[in-house]
N, C-alpha and C positions, 0 to 999 in steps of 0.2 A: 868493280870495287875489290882492291885487294884486301887480304885477310889483315894486314897491319891497318889500313884505313878504317875498318869495320871496328877492330878494338880500340883504337884511338876515338872514334866518334862515340862508342858506347861510354868509355872512361869520362869523354867532356861531358856527355848528358847526365851520366851520375854525378859528377861533380857540380854541375849546375843545381841539379835538384837538391843534393845535399845542401849548397849555399843558401837557398831557397827556405828550405826547411830550417835551418839554423836562424835565418833571420825572422821567419814569421812565428815559429812555435816556442822557443823556450822562454823568449822575453814576455809571453803573454802572462798577465796576471790571473789568479784563479778567482773564482766566484767567491771563496771563503778567505782570502787572504787578511780582511781586516779582522774576521772573527779568529783565525789562527793565531795572528798577532795579539789579539786581546787576551786570548787563552794564555799566551806565553806572559804578557804582561801582567796578568791576574797572579801569576805564581803558581799555575796549575802545572803539573810536570807529568808527562807520558812515558812509562817505561814499557819497551817492546823488543822483540827480538825478530831477527831478519827471517828466521825460518818460521815462525810463527803465524798460521793460518788466521787466526783471529786478530791479529795484529793488521795482517795485510787487508782484511775486511774494514777495521777501523780506520786505517789511513785512506783506503780507497773512498770511504765518505768525505774526505777532504778534497778528493779531486788533485787538481793542480797545485791547490793550496797545502799539501800535506808535508812539504818540505818546510814550512813555516812553523807548524806545530813544535811544542815544547818536548821533543822527543830525546830519549836516552837509550841508547842501545846497550841491552844486557847481555848479549852473547858474545862470547869470544868469536873471531872469525872461523874456528873450526866448527862452531856449533855445539862445543861439548860443555863448555864451562859458562859460568856468569863472570862478568866483570866486577871488581871490587866495588865500584860506585853502587851497583844493583845488590850486591850482598850486604854492603853497610847499610843499604836503605832496606833491608829484609824482604825484597821482592821476592814473593815465591809464585806468581803466576802471571802471565801475559794475556792480554795487555793489563797494565796496572795504572790507574790514574791518581796521583795525589792532588788533592783539590785543595784551594786557598784557605778554607776553612779548618784543615788539618785532616779532612776525612780521606780514607782511601778506597776505591773501588776498583774490583777486578772486573775482566771481561769486556767485551765490545759495548761502549756507552752510546746511545743516541745523542745527535748533534744538540736535540733539544734539552736533553739532560745536562749535557754540558754547558749549554748556555745558561740554564737556571742555576747549575752549581757555582757559575763563575761570575754570574752577572754580565756575561758578554751576548750582545744582542746579534741574533743570526740574521742575515738580509731577508728581507721581506719576500724575496722570490723562492726562497728555499722552503 
């Protein structure tokens, strides 16, 4: 086999793998989609920063459903300042949750706590 045929074969195989991944993976729903949507509908707000390790832990608890939580990014892209919305909300620590009853909690919160605080039921499997 010539060098060009090998390269084109590799490209075609990688392309097919990529298409299969796109078709099968991104559209899958997360186990906590309904819970995350309920948090949003309840009026809860989650403030985080992309560079915050505790925020990454909080979001990892939601798995594939993390993109549905009512999240506000507080950091500027350079990671050096806070965006105006978070400064105006007096966010001083990450993660911070503003709950529907008006209370504010900081730090990584358990899903059970968020469920109780918002009356959003967790799936039975969790």
